[in-house]
C-alpha positions in Angstrom: 94.8 90.5 146.5 93.5 90.4 143.0 94.2 93.5 140.9 90.8 93.3 139.3 89.2 94.4 142.5 91.1 97.7 142.3 90.3 98.0 138.6 86.6 97.7 139.2 86.8 99.9 142.3 88.4 102.6 140.1 85.7 102.1 137.4 82.9 102.7 140.0 84.5 106.0 140.8 83.7 107.2 137.3 80.0 107.0 138.3 80.3 107.8 142.0 82.3 111.1 141.7 79.5 112.9 139.8 77.0 111.8 142.4 79.2 113.1 145.2 79.6 116.5 143.5 75.9 117.0 143.6 75.3 115.4 147.0 74.8 117.6 150.0 78.1 117.8 151.9 77.0 120.1 154.8 74.0 121.9 156.0 74.7 125.4 157.1 72.7 128.2 158.7 73.2 131.4 160.5 71.2 130.8 163.6 69.7 127.6 165.0 66.2 129.0 164.6 66.4 129.3 160.9 66.5 126.4 158.4 69.7 125.0 157.2 70.8 125.3 153.6 72.3 122.1 152.1 75.6 122.8 150.3 77.1 120.5 147.7 80.3 121.0 145.7 78.3 122.1 142.7 76.1 124.6 144.6 79.2 125.9 146.4 80.9 126.6 143.1 77.8 128.3 141.8 77.6 130.6 144.8 81.3 131.4 144.8 81.4 132.1 141.0 79.7 135.5 141.3 82.0 136.9 144.0 85.3 135.1 143.3 85.7 133.4 139.9 89.3 132.5 140.6 88.4 130.6 143.8 85.6 128.9 141.9 88.1 127.8 139.2 90.4 126.5 141.9 87.6 124.4 143.4 86.6 123.1 140.0 90.3 122.2 139.4 90.9 120.4 142.7 87.5 119.0 143.6 86.2 118.0 140.2 88.8 118.0 137.3 91.9 116.6 139.1 90.2 113.5 140.7 88.1 112.7 137.7 90.9 113.0 135.1 93.1 110.8 137.4 90.4 108.2 137.6 89.6 108.2 133.9 93.3 108.0 133.1 93.6 104.9 135.3 90.5 103.4 133.7 92.1 103.9 130.3 95.2 102.1 131.5 93.3 99.2 133.1 90.9 98.5 130.2 92.8 99.6 127.1 96.4 99.5 128.3 96.8 103.1 127.0 97.7 105.9 129.3 96.2 109.3 128.5 98.5 111.1 130.8 102.2 110.9 131.4 103.1 109.2 134.7 104.3 112.4 136.3 101.0 114.2 135.5 99.0 111.3 137.0 101.1 111.6 140.2 100.6 115.3 140.3 96.8 114.9 140.0 96.8 112.4 142.8 98.4 115.0 145.1 95.9 117.7 144.1 92.9 115.5 144.4 93.4 115.2 148.2 93.3 119.0 148.8 89.6 119.2 148.5 88.8 117.0 151.5 91.2 119.1 153.6 89.5 122.3 152.5 86.0 121.1 153.4 87.1 119.9 156.8 88.8 123.2 157.4 85.7 125.1 156.5 83.5 123.0 158.8 86.1 123.5 161.7 86.3 127.2 161.2 82.5 127.7 161.1 82.0 125.5 164.2 84.9 127.2 166.0 83.4 130.7 165.4 80.1 129.6 166.9 78.0 132.1 164.9 76.4 129.6 162.6 75.4 126.1 162.7 77.0 123.4 160.5 76.1 119.8 160.2 77.6 117.2 158.0 75.5 115.4 155.4 75.7 112.1 153.7 77.5 113.6 150.7 80.7 114.4 152.7 81.0 110.7 153.5 80.4 109.7 149.9 82.9 112.2 148.6 85.5 111.3 151.2 85.0 107.6 150.3 85.6 108.4 146.7 88.8 110.3 147.4 90.1 107.6 149.8 89.2 104.8 147.3 91.0 106.7 144.6 94.0 107.0 146.9 94.0 103.3 147.6 93.8 102.5 143.9 96.7 104.9 143.2 98.8 103.3 145.9 98.0 99.8 144.7 98.9 100.7 141.1 102.2 102.3 142.3 103.0 99.2 144.1 102.3 96.8 141.2 103.5 98.9 138.3 107.0 98.2 136.9 
């Protein structure tokens, strides 16, 4: 397969990740009779910040900074042949970037399992998951083709 496909796939992630951060991931509500509140990564960080700044910084690090720095680093390599991160740092970011999807899935499973509230997935969770999976595919392809 042509490596340019992966190069441009990675470039599209530079634009799609910010959209995914603001997109609604889930709708959550306490009881079925009340309306559901749409929750995005950015709104989740804002609501967590007041009560637990450390957790908010963790979410910022793993859901925003790690994936985006990894993608931008690969774009720099693809278009300018200049890495902005050492290889070990890029590999470490690739590992951390997958943690966010697991945490979101865990949250949805816990809330649904308790049965108190109501949670439904929104289109943003699919966009965000597609971004993370696409980034993983690009990383695996680059690892396979790099010397």
